[in-house]
C-alpha positions as CSV (number, residue, x, y, z in Angstrom):
1,X,0.0,-0.1,0.1
2,X,1.4,3.4,-0.9
3,X,1.0,6.8,0.5
4,X,-0.4,8.7,-2.2
5,X,0.5,12.0,-2.1
6,X,-1.2,14.7,-1.8
7,X,-4.4,13.6,-0.3
8,X,-6.0,16.7,0.7
9,X,-6.8,15.8,4.0
10,X,-8.4,12.7,3.4
11,X,-6.1,10.2,6.2
12,X,-5.5,6.9,3.4
13,X,-5.7,3.6,5.6
14,X,-3.1,3.0,7.9
15,X,-3.6,-0.3,9.4
16,X,-1.7,-2.3,7.2
17,X,1.4,-1.6,7.9
18,X,2.7,-3.2,11.0
19,X,4.9,0.3,12.4
20,X,1.4,1.4,12.7
21,X,-0.6,-1.1,14.5
22,X,2.8,-1.7,17.0
23,X,2.3,2.6,17.4
24,X,-1.1,2.7,18.0
25,X,-1.2,-0.9,20.3
26,X,1.6,1.2,22.5
27,X,0.5,1.6,26.1
28,X,0.2,5.1,26.0
29,X,-1.9,5.6,22.6
30,X,-3.9,2.4,22.8
31,X,-6.5,4.2,25.2
32,X,-6.1,7.2,23.5
33,X,-9.4,9.3,22.5
34,X,-10.1,8.8,19.0
35,X,-9.3,12.3,18.2
36,X,-6.1,12.1,19.4
37,X,-5.1,8.9,17.0
38,X,-6.6,10.8,14.4
39,X,-4.4,13.9,14.7
40,X,-1.4,11.2,15.3
41,X,-2.3,9.3,12.1
42,X,-2.7,12.9,9.9
43,X,1.0,14.0,11.2
44,X,2.6,10.3,10.4
45,X,0.3,11.0,6.7
46,X,2.0,14.6,6.3
47,X,5.1,12.9,7.0
48,X,5.2,9.8,4.3
49,X,3.9,12.9,1.8
50,X,6.9,14.5,2.5
51,X,9.6,12.0,2.1
52,X,7.5,9.8,0.0
53,X,8.0,6.9,2.2
54,X,5.7,4.2,3.5
55,X,5.4,4.1,7.1
56,X,7.1,0.5,7.4
57,X,9.9,2.1,5.1
58,X,10.3,4.5,7.2
59,X,11.4,2.7,10.5
60,X,13.3,0.5,7.7
61,X,15.9,3.0,6.8
62,X,16.5,3.6,10.2
63,X,18.1,0.0,10.6
64,X,20.9,-1.5,8.7
65,X,22.2,-5.3,8.8
66,X,25.8,-5.3,10.6
67,X,28.0,-8.3,8.9
68,X,27.3,-10.7,11.3
69,X,23.5,-10.8,10.0
70,X,22.2,-8.9,12.8
71,X,20.1,-5.5,12.6
72,X,21.2,-2.5,14.2
73,X,20.0,0.8,14.1
74,X,21.9,3.1,11.1
75,X,23.0,6.6,12.2
76,X,22.7,7.7,9.2
77,X,19.3,6.5,8.8
78,X,18.5,7.7,12.0
79,X,19.6,11.5,11.0
80,X,17.9,11.3,7.5
81,X,15.0,10.3,9.5
82,X,16.0,13.6,12.2
83,X,15.7,15.9,9.5
84,X,12.3,14.8,7.0
85,X,10.9,15.1,11.0
86,X,12.1,18.8,11.4
87,X,11.5,19.4,7.6
88,X,8.5,18.2,7.7
89,X,7.3,20.2,10.9
90,X,9.2,23.5,9.0
91,X,7.0,23.0,6.3
92,X,4.1,22.9,8.2
93,X,4.9,26.4,9.7
94,X,4.8,25.5,13.3
95,X,7.2,27.3,16.1
96,X,7.9,26.7,19.4
97,X,6.8,24.6,21.8
98,X,4.0,23.7,18.6
99,X,6.6,22.6,16.4
100,X,8.4,20.4,19.3
101,X,5.3,18.5,20.1
102,X,4.3,17.9,16.7
103,X,8.3,16.4,16.0
104,X,8.1,14.7,19.2
105,X,5.2,12.3,18.4
106,X,6.2,11.7,15.3
107,X,9.8,10.4,16.6
108,X,7.4,8.7,19.3
109,X,6.1,6.7,16.2
110,X,10.3,5.6,15.0
111,X,10.7,4.5,19.0
112,X,7.7,2.8,19.6
113,X,9.2,0.5,16.3
114,X,12.7,0.4,18.1
115,X,14.3,3.1,16.7
116,X,15.9,5.7,19.6
117,X,15.4,9.1,18.9
118,X,16.2,12.8,20.8
119,X,14.7,15.4,20.1
120,X,15.8,18.8,21.8
121,X,14.2,19.3,25.3
122,X,11.1,20.7,25.3
123,X,11.6,23.1,28.2
124,X,13.6,26.6,27.7
């Protein structure tokens, strides 16, 4: 399933992506109100449109295979994901605390899929 670009506010179905199910089934979000979950999904759809990647691909891009065949976090992939998150949030015209919250919510998607992410401190 591809996340179509320019959906005009209509949210494509993301239920088919394992990474999205894992995120939404996490303890903090599984009991969240539907409007909060919808807002998170809207943010994720926007990031997918911004990057041209599906949710599972956003996670996979942050991983690499080691010489021994194990899976590890890719520093380059994680840096690229952080740049994409910051670029997308910047494109929304958000500033200050609102921008930080939106970026942290998107980082949460990657965190719940096993990718360590850390944004700037939210205390100013």
